[in-house]
Structures are given as C-alpha cells and as structure tokens.
C-alpha positions in Angstrom: -13.1 -0.5 -16.9 -12.8 0.4 -13.6 -10.0 0.1 -12.0 -8.3 0.6 -8.0 -4.8 1.0 -7.3 -3.7 0.7 -3.7 -0.1 1.5 -2.1 -1.2 -0.6 1.6 -0.1 0.7 5.0 -1.3 0.0 8.7 -0.9 3.8 9.6 -1.7 5.7 5.7 -2.5 4.3 2.5 -3.0 5.4 -1.0 -6.2 5.3 -3.0 -6.6 6.0 -6.6 -9.6 4.8 -8.6 -9.4 5.0 -12.5 -12.5 4.8 -15.0 -11.5 4.0 -18.4 -7.1 4.1 -17.3 -7.9 7.9 -16.3 -7.7 9.0 -12.9 -10.7 10.4 -11.1 -10.0 10.1 -7.7 -7.8 9.8 -5.5 -6.9 9.8 -0.9 -5.4 8.7 1.2 -6.7 7.1 4.3 -6.0 7.2 7.8 -5.7 4.0 10.0 -5.4 3.1 13.4 -2.3 3.7 15.8 -2.7 1.1 18.2 -5.3 -1.5 18.5 -7.3 -2.5 21.4 -5.7 -4.2 24.7 -5.5 -7.8 25.2 -7.5 -8.7 27.9 -7.8 -12.5 27.4 -6.1 -14.5 30.0 -3.9 -17.2 28.9 -2.1 -18.9 31.4 -0.1 -21.2 29.1 2.0 -18.1 27.5 5.5 -16.5 28.9 5.1 -12.2 29.6 7.2 -12.4 26.3 5.2 -14.4 24.4 1.6 -12.6 25.9 3.4 -9.5 24.7 4.0 -10.5 21.3 0.8 -12.2 21.0 -0.7 -8.6 21.8 1.7 -6.8 18.6 0.1 -9.8 16.4 -3.5 -8.8 17.3 -3.0 -5.5 17.4 -1.6 -5.3 13.8 -4.6 -7.5 12.9 -6.8 -5.6 14.1 -5.1 -2.0 12.5 -5.4 -4.3 9.3 -9.0 -4.7 9.4 -9.4 -1.1 10.2 -7.9 0.0 7.1 -9.5 -2.4 5.0 -12.6 -1.3 6.2 -11.9 2.3 6.1 -10.8 1.8 2.5 -13.8 0.0 1.5 -15.5 2.9 3.2 -13.9 5.6 1.0 -14.6 3.7 -2.4 -18.0 2.9 -1.6 -19.8 0.2 -4.1 -16.4 0.7 -6.5 -14.2 -1.1 -4.6 -16.9 -4.3 -4.9 -18.0 -4.0 -8.9 -13.9 -2.8 -10.0 -12.9 -4.5 -12.9 -9.1 -4.5 -11.9 -7.6 -4.1 -7.9 -3.7 -3.5 -7.8 -2.6 -3.8 -4.6 1.5 -3.2 -4.4 2.3 -6.5 -2.6 4.7 -6.1 0.0 8.2 -7.9 0.0 10.8 -9.0 2.6 14.1 -8.1 1.9 17.6 -9.9 2.0 18.5 -10.4 5.8 21.7 -7.6 5.5 19.1 -5.4 3.9 17.2 -5.6 7.0 19.8 -5.7 9.2 21.1 -2.4 7.9 17.7 -0.8 8.1 16.7 -2.4 11.6 13.7 -3.7 10.0 11.5 -7.0 11.4 9.4 -7.9 8.7 7.1 -9.5 11.7 6.1 -5.8 12.6 6.2 -4.5 8.5 6.2 -6.6 5.8 3.8 -9.7 7.3 0.8 -7.0 8.7 0.7 -5.3 5.1 0.4 -8.0 3.6 -2.9 -8.8 5.8 -4.1 -5.2 4.2 -3.5 -6.6 0.7 -5.4 -10.6 1.1 -8.2 -8.0 3.5 -8.6 -5.9 -0.1 -8.5 -8.8 -2.5 -11.0 -10.8 -0.5 -13.4 -7.4 -1.3 -13.3 -7.9 -4.5 -15.7 -9.0 -7.0 -14.8 -12.9 -8.2 -14.5 -12.1 -12.0 -12.0 -8.7 -10.7 -8.1 -9.3 -12.3 -6.0 -8.6 -9.3 -2.3 -7.6 -9.7 0.2 -7.6 -6.6 3.4 -5.9 -7.6 6.3 -5.8 -5.9 7.4 -1.7 -5.7 10.6 -2.4 -8.2 8.0 -4.0 -10.8 6.5 -0.8 -11.5 8.8 2.0 -10.2 11.9 -0.3 -12.0 14.8 -0.1 -8.7 13.9 -0.6 -5.5 13.4 3.0 -3.9 11.8 3.7 -0.5 10.2 6.1 0.7 12.1 9.1 2.2 12.0 9.3 6.5 12.0 13.0 6.3 9.6 15.0 3.9 12.2 17.7 3.0 13.9 14.7 1.4 13.2 14.4 -2.5 11.3 11.3 -3.7 11.9 10.4 -7.1 9.2 8.5 -8.3 7.4 11.8 -7.9 8.1 13.5 -10.5 7.7 10.8 -13.0 4.3 10.2 -11.8 3.3 14.0 -11.9 4.6 14.0 -15.8 2.5 11.2 -16.8 -0.4 13.2 -15.2 -3.1 15.0 -17.7 -3.6 19.1 -16.4 -7.0 17.5 -14.6 -5.9 14.4 -13.1 -2.8 16.5 -11.7 -5.4 18.9 -9.6 -6.6 15.7 -8.1 -2.7 14.8 -6.5 -2.3 18.7 -5.1 1.9 19.4 -3.7 2.5 17.9 -1.0 0.3 15.3 -1.2 1.1 12.2 1.1 3.8 9.8 -0.8 1.5 6.9 -0.1 -1.2 8.8 -2.7 1.9 9.0 -4.9 2.8 5.3 -5.2 -1.2 4.5 -5.7 -1.2 7.0 -8.8 2.3 5.4 -9.6 0.8 1.3 -9.2 -2.5 2.8 -11.6 -0.8 4.5 -14.4 2.0 1.3 -14.7 -1.6 -1.2 -14.5 -3.2 1.4 -17.2 -0.1 1.5 -19.6 1.0 5.5 -19.1 4.5 4.2 -16.9 7.2 2.6 -17.6 9.4 1.8 -14.2 12.8 3.3 -14.7 16.1 1.0 -15.2 16.5 -2.4 -12.7 20.4 -2.6 -12.3 21.2 -5.8 -11.4 20.7 -7.1 -8.1 17.8 -5.0 -8.0 15.4 -7.9 -9.9 
C-alpha cells in the first residue's frame, strides 16, 4: 500500500510518502510568495474590489503552483497512491480569530484550494482522509511563531518513528514536515492523538 500524507501550505507544504505503513520519504515543498500582477482591466469594480480580486487571484495562483510542485516531488506515486491524507484547514471560532488577528479568507480558504487540487490528482480508487489538526494531534496545537519555541507534537512524532525513518526527518526539519509525518503515522495507526479537552473537539 502506498500512502501520501500532506500538511498543506501556500508558502511551504510538508509531504511524507509511505509504503506498507513505513516512511520512505519526507520533504518540505516550497511555493511562491506572490502571484503575478493583476493585468485585467475591470471597469465595474471599485479600487477596493480590485485589490480584493488581486489578492484572491494571487491565492489561486499560489495554490496551483503548490499543487504542481507537490505533484512534481511525488512523481507517479501521487497518481497511483492507495491512500491520500491531507490536513483539512479549519475556520476557528470568531473570538479565536479575533485574538490571533487572522482572516480565513487569507489563510484557511486558500489552503482548502490546495487540498482540493491534490484530491483531484489522486486516482479514483484512492481513499482520501481530510482530518482537522485536532483529529490527529488531539488538542489544537498551532505551530510556534518562533523557531526557538518548542513544538509539542514533534517529540511524540519522532518517538513513533523507527531509527531508519528518523534518518529521513533530521533535526531541524521544517514543522510542516513533522506534521506531514504525524498525519501519516496517525493514518497508519502508529500515532494516537493526545487527550482532547472539553471545547476542543
């Protein structure tokens, strides 16, 4: 059985490839920072709407580039996999978004475009799992903003790997790769989520 687990992103995505529930490859795939400038002239739109259109179009372009980059990395395995696991982005509660200053139109929605693009590339017979982060991590554990801050799931993910698999995930690996590997371990039954506290389901 070939499985591919992906932690999607527009700037960086983590990808892990599995064969018979064993990790055989893992990498961080870099995307593009910006889409091309908006060149279309649309007289009916206000300057604010044109700015929003340019932002949306840029997100679509970046999502398309990321899907193509992941396809290039995985090669024919993506179109022949038996199982595709893609972490599905979740729109948080309004008070959580306000606290973190996040706009789902800028973050979550474009990630969904990457997920859907990858699903299209999977073969028709492939099974697709799209867990939210807390489905496999347990409690919602966002990635730290600073590299020096600890990332709690990393230790648990590394502890679940064999020595040979650990060699594919060196120290200092991008956290997107850690999440991709964690997703795969969870889907293979080798990783149990941490306890989910009330209100985090």
